[in-house]
Each structure stands twice: as structure tokens, then as C-alpha cells.
DRENVEXZA-691513 format. One line per 8 residues: number of its first residue (from 1); their letters; for each residue x, y, z negated of N, C-alpha, C, CB. Coordinates in steps of 0.001 Angstrom, whole numbers, m for minus. Atoms other than C-alpha are relative to their C-alpha. Last residue first. Glycine has a CB too. Layout:
NUM	a	X/Y/Z/X/Y/Z/X/Y/Z/X/Y/Z  ...
This chain:
144	hgelawet	m422/m716/1124/m57871/m24299/m37957/m1563/m172/m1060/530/1784/543  786/164/1048/m59346/m27172/m35746/524/721/m1217/m172/m1359/m218  m729/208/1203/m56430/m27132/m33496/m574/m282/m1155/666/929/m249  m278/1188/m94/m58617/m27096/m30488/1103/m442/m1081/335/m201/1329  1308/673/89/m60489/m23711/m31757/347/m1458/242/m1101/571/1067  495/207/1419/m57097/m22158/m32210/m1211/m626/m76/m134/1199/m731  m693/654/836/m55980/m23129/m28980/m528/m124/m1170/1065/425/m93  184/1281/m166/m59003/m21768/m27249/877/m1091/m825/142/m142/1312
136	etmtpgfv	1327/415/393/m58615/m18667/m28852/m358/m1349/48/m881/614/707  m406/13/1138/m54865/m18278/m27965/m1599/m327/m842/885/1428/m281  m223/1075/540/m55809/m19343/m24535/m20/m233/m1083/743/m337/237  m1401/m109/151/m57968/m16539/m23972/258/m1473/m350/505/1120/m1117  m1042/483/m1157/m61138/m16771/m22226/1245/m721/m218/467/1087/686  m597/m443/m1442/m62446/m18225/m24602/149/1185/18/m732/m270/1182  m1674/m409/549/m64128/m20480/m27539/651/396/1552/1094/m1705/m919  m1156/m251/m1190/m67867/m21018/m26596/1427/591/m492/m596/1143/1132
128	yviannrf	m1154/m1595/m78/m70216/m21637/m29066/600/m25/618/906/531/m863  210/m942/1218/m74018/m23529/m29724/1241/595/m240/m500/m697/m1317  m973/m703/470/m74510/m24916/m26269/m160/614/m1042/380/703/711  14/m1945/m499/m77500/m27018/m26041/1319/441/m742/m1690/1244/m813  415/m185/m1903/m77987/m31138/m25744/425/1752/103/m2399/m345/556  1785/655/m754/m78572/m31825/m29566/m296/643/1413/m1677/620/m1118  613/445/840/m75063/m29683/m30135/m1404/m573/560/m14/943/m938  1370/m21/m65/m72713/m28643/m27557/m561/m727/m1188/m463/m564/1266
120	iflyprfg	763/684/1244/m69427/m26996/m28202/m1177/m337/239/m138/753/m1154  1610/m118/504/m67827/m25406/m25207/84/m1142/m903/m1358/m187/1268  467/885/765/m64185/m24531/m24985/m1372/68/m202/611/18/m1051  1345/m411/1068/m63111/m22229/m22531/m273/m1325/m449/m1549/768/740  1077/989/886/m60105/m22401/m20355/m808/495/m730/502/m872/m885  m254/m309/1373/m58771/m19916/m17724/m796/m998/m1107/m422/1515/m186  699/794/945/m57691/m20926/m14027/m143/523/m1581/699/m1299/40  m1182/965/473/m56447/m18194/m11878/m1077/m454/m1069/1730/729/m608
112	ayegysnk	m632/m452/994/m57953/m14644/m11139/1261/m1016/m744/m1107/351/m868  94/1060/935/m59090/m15308/m7542/945/185/m1164/257/m1280/673  m1027/746/20/m59157/m12125/m5707/m326/m1195/m896/1136/763/m384  382/1320/m1184/m62346/m10244/m4614/1311/m918/m71/m240/635/1925  m646/m137/m1179/m60892/m7008/m6238/m155/m1053/1238/1273/74/m383  455/m863/m795/m63545/m7375/m8901/530/381/1396/m19/899/m671  22/m1239/794/m62412/m10516/m9897/m214/1163/846/1252/185/m770  m510/m1302/m716/m62830/m13677/m8208/m718/1224/m553/m252/m58/1614
104	anvkaivk	1166/m894/m856/m63330/m16908/m10252/407/941/599/m1040/609/m690  m581/m875/m872/m61244/m19869/m11475/m1045/543/493/871/m495/944  1037/m775/m1234/m62861/m21534/m14260/1070/803/460/m1538/1053/m516  m1438/m971/m374/m61288/m24193/m16985/m843/465/1518/2030/m1156/258  367/m289/m1613/m64065/m26206/m18678/1174/1261/136/m2006/614/375  m1142/m841/m202/m62970/m27748/m22058/m270/385/1318/1395/m639/m210  m410/m16/m1594/m65783/m29882/m23326/1117/1158/140/m1446/387/1096  m1152/m857/m689/m66616/m30718/m26905/283/m199/1122/1142/m44/m490
96	ygvvlkeg	m665/684/m988/m69619/m32558/m28504/779/1186/575/m956/m805/1021  1188/137/m900/m71083/m31262/m32013/1233/m1162/1420/m846/2180/646  m374/1557/m386/m69217/m29636/m34611/m1053/m528/653/307/m979/m1206  1173/215/m1396/m68731/m26007/m35266/103/m1602/610/506/1246/1570  m285/1383/m701/m66752/m25622/m38687/m1045/71/947/m65/m1408/m944  826/1045/m40/m66525/m21580/m39591/m510/m1281/591/m523/371/7  m834/1895/21/m63123/m20371/m39889/m1388/m514/m154/1389/m708/m1711  230/741/1323/m65551/m16674/m40990/867/m1290/65/m1622/m384/m240
88	enpptray	1175/620/10/m65632/m14851/m37540/m448/m865/m1066/m46/m613/1001  942/m1013/m54/m62624/m12766/m37468/m1459/m440/m495/m24/495/1401  m63/m792/1609/m60696/m15586/m38916/m688/996/m9/1338/557/m555  m1032/m854/473/m61728/m17524/m35390/m211/413/m1551/43/1253/924  151/m1405/m473/m64555/m20089/m35542/1347/833/m479/m1436/677/m650  349/m1061/1062/m63172/m23580/m36428/m490/1068/609/1104/452/m847  m1153/m1051/308/m63361/m26686/m34283/m323/1362/m760/608/428/1350  287/m960/977/m65076/m30075/m33970/964/1297/391/273/m640/m1523
80	gkkpetfe	m1173/m913/621/m65048/m32881/m31966/m769/766/m770/949/908/997  444/m330/1297/m67276/m35951/m30266/1417/971/m365/m354/m1503/m1063  m380/1150/1261/m66261/m36559/m26736/m375/811/m1555/2058/m471/52  505/m895/1153/m67560/m34178/m23343/485/m1064/m994/m1782/464/m58  1379/761/128/m65410/m35308/m20321/m614/355/m1391/192/m1696/121  m408/1254/563/m62996/m32828/m19252/m1442/m690/m213/939/185/m1422  393/328/1318/m63898/m30191/m16758/391/m1362/m400/m1404/159/m146  m764/951/391/m62328/m28197/m14145/m690/m541/m1006/1241/356/m302
72	yqasfpdk	m70/798/1739/m64626/m25521/m12502/979/m1020/m21/m1514/m891/m563  57/1450/m41/m64475/m23247/m9483/459/m431/m863/460/m609/892  m416/497/1017/m66430/m19897/m9339/618/m1408/155/m976/76/m825  m1263/610/m545/m67196/m18172/m5980/879/m742/m1012/838/1079/624  155/932/m827/m70806/m18072/m6952/1045/m428/633/m790/264/734  130/1206/640/m70360/m16486/m10078/m311/m1015/1070/m1037/60/m1084  888/744/m1112/m69218/m13411/m8646/m55/m1410/m93/480/256/1387  112/m1243/m1258/m68429/m10545/m11132/m695/m696/1053/1587/642/695
64	lrdhfwnr	m1060/m177/m611/m68536/m13644/m14034/m757/1299/1070/659/m1532/649  m1019/m890/260/m70908/m13018/m17144/1539/m170/1156/321/m323/m1673  161/m1051/769/m74427/m13936/m16379/1311/581/m117/m612/m315/m1231  367/m632/m1381/m73478/m17109/m13934/m87/1451/m436/m1488/m589/742  m486/m688/m640/m71134/m18326/m16544/m715/918/861/664/m616/443  m502/m946/1135/m73512/m19946/m19144/952/877/663/715/m760/m1271  1250/m979/294/m75520/m21415/m16058/874/1326/m840/m1434/m923/m1176  210/m1131/m1672/m72256/m22955/m14517/m1025/892/m673/m877/m922/1880
56	iaarwdst	m985/m631/294/m71834/m24443/m18503/148/984/1465/1187/m1040/m450  m97/m962/1079/m75302/m25801/m18697/1204/1010/60/71/m760/m1263  1222/m1306/m539/m75147/m26911/m14947/m175/620/m1180/m1691/m488/635  m834/m619/m1125/m71780/m29363/m16087/m1203/1396/240/297/m1309/1622  m665/m1130/696/m73981/m30169/m19320/1107/1112/1069/935/m824/m1272  m947/m50/m856/m76449/m32132/m17641/1072/1223/m104/m655/m41/1187  227/m1093/m1234/m78371/m33138/m20194/1268/438/847/m591/1407/m622  580/797/m1140/m77820/m36585/m21854/m723/1087/774/m1021/m1258/m475
48	lpvgygth	404/m369/m1148/m75434/m35780/m24746/m617/m489/979/641/291/370  m892/62/m1026/m75312/m37724/m27470/m646/952/1087/247/m1500/467  244/944/m869/m77571/m36293/m30396/1051/m32/645/m1046/104/728  1443/m442/m744/m76156/m34162/m33219/46/m1385/755/m50/1654/1167  33/m606/m1372/m72423/m34460/m34246/m1023/540/785/379/m750/706  659/724/m1057/m73029/m34945/m38093/409/195/1151/m1202/177/75  1056/m742/m1400/m73580/m32318/m40336/249/m962/873/429/1682/809  1356/m447/m155/m72860/m34389/m43831/m598/945/1297/m195/713/m1203
40	clekelpt	603/1305/822/m69925/m37007/m42921/m1700/1273/66/1135/m593/m2243  923/1217/m1472/m68632/m34062/m40766/m488/m923/m332/766/m787/1167  491/m614/m549/m68395/m31706/m43931/m792/m676/1340/844/844/64  1429/m204/672/m67041/m34095/m46211/m1227/872/836/292/820/m1415  933/1408/180/m64687/m35260/m44174/m1214/135/m320/403/m920/m999  592/141/m1044/m63494/m31537/m43557/m908/m1089/258/796/46/756  1061/m762/20/m63567/m31090/m47514/m222/m27/1451/161/1348/m680  m25/m1549/238/m61070/m33684/m47842/m926/541/128/707/715/639
32	tacsalla	287/m417/m1501/m62192/m37301/m48552/711/1688/m313/m2100/m106/565  m164/m1601/m598/m60625/m39593/m51149/m662/401/930/1179/372/493  1285/m1173/137/m62662/m42622/m52141/252/1243/692/m294/493/m1556  1044/234/m380/m59939/m44999/m50556/m1326/944/m229/m54/m1075/m414  m284/m139/m1351/m56949/m43564/m51965/m1270/44/1032/898/m1116/320  m86/m1454/251/m58348/m43794/m55528/m466/696/1645/1794/437/m603  1243/116/357/m59040/m47712/m55086/m249/1814/653/m239/m521/m1888  646/141/m932/m55571/m47825/m53487/m1686/169/29/452/m1076/311
24	vawavila	m618/m1011/m1331/m53846/m45762/m56028/m1082/m668/1069/2083/m290/575  364/m999/504/m56039/m48242/m58937/77/1605/947/776/m122/m1183  1587/273/m41/m55158/m51409/m57041/m673/1419/m420/m505/m1329/m1169  m78/155/m1795/m51287/m50278/m57355/m1515/m142/493/968/m1619/609  173/m1199/m651/m52175/m49727/m60757/575/343/890/82/802/m548  902/m824/318/m53244/m52535/m61806/300/1262/292/m301/m116/m1148  1336/323/m1120/m50700/m54430/m59713/m1325/666/m553/m375/m1840/167  m424/m627/m1361/m47676/m52509/m61598/m1156/m450/877/1544/m535/609
16	nmklrvsi	m138/m1377/29/m49286/m53197/m65152/92/622/1549/1282/319/m876  1519/m65/m9/m49736/m57122/m64210/m74/1580/m193/m839/m989/m1287  300/396/m1421/m45959/m57177/m63015/m1453/454/m143/271/m1699/470  m701/m1178/m964/m44905/m55199/m66241/m504/m325/1397/1812/m8/5  1201/m1257/206/m47213/m57741/m68265/665/1284/753/m336/466/m1909  1299/276/m591/m45333/m60720/m66641/m960/1419/m391/m646/m1551/m683  m112/m217/m1611/m41810/m58976/m67140/m1484/m152/556/1079/m1225/792  m118/m1332/m518/m42696/m58485/m70796/m98/52/1465/1242/599/m417
8	vksrpkem	1302/m705/369/m43625/m61593/m71555/m320/1024/651/m80/410/m1207  1264/83/m1226/m40693/m63039/m69549/m1545/341/m154/m118/m1448/454  m46/m575/m1166/m38752/m61250/m71857/m795/m503/1220/1207/25/255  424/m1543/520/m40140/m62403/m75298/546/549/1631/1097/818/m1804  m1018/m1378/636/m39342/m66000/m74540/m731/1480/606/2008/m106/775  m820/m519/m1478/m42653/m68084/m74147/1225/1014/m791/m1309/1179/1381  m131/m1328/m433/m43203/m69574/m77536/432/89/936/544/744/m589  m1370/m540/m478/m43702/m73548/m78463/m302/1526/671/728/m1139/1222
């Protein structure tokens, strides 16, 4: 006894749909963006073990008019990445990122207000600093 033709077609359609769904799921799991490939290849470096707050303060020491007046606010380090600005080639910088907001005295002896800087550490060293303008820091945080 033969099965009705409509049932055979229905079963074949279901099988084809299942195969297509399986293939799409398989391809989607293998698909990676260039960023994911770069991050996989690069890694984040060793976890921070150094006194990263002291490293940031030392970085500012030679750059501020009155480094001893500086007030700092820090975020905790976390794995992250950013891209350098367009004028520097939009290179990927990967490591542990810390946002440091700094308020220091200017040439007139007045506090200038907190300004954000994004520090990227890799293998316990500062490898890149974004800032002091919010535009630069926002550019970096958006991961362009």
C-alpha cells in the first residue's frame, strides 16, 4: 500500500525545512565578525596585578600643572577594547580598561573640573590613553 502523495510531499518539506534550519544554525554559530577574530587572536593580556591607580597617578604627574592638587575618581578595571581615533588609523587596543576622572588645578590655581580619561592596560602596563576631551573618550568607549 502506497502513502498518499500529499503526505510524502509534506514529510519531504518538513525534512527540507529541518535541514535548512540546522544549516542556518550551524553557519550562525561559526560566523564571527572581524572584531571577534581580532579579540580571539589578541587576547586581553594578563590580569592586572599591579597598582593601577598609582600607575595612572604617575602618568598624570608629568602632565599636570599641579599634580599634587589632583583629585581622582576611578572605575574598576574590566576587560575591554577601544579603537584609536581616525587620525591614528582606528587601531584596535585591547586590554583592561579603566576610566579615570581627574580634577586638577590650572595655571590660575583654580580647579578645572573633572575630565574623563580612558586608560587601557595590557600586561600590567598602560598601553594607550584616550582623553582628555569627552569626544575622544566617547569615541573610544563606543569601540569605533
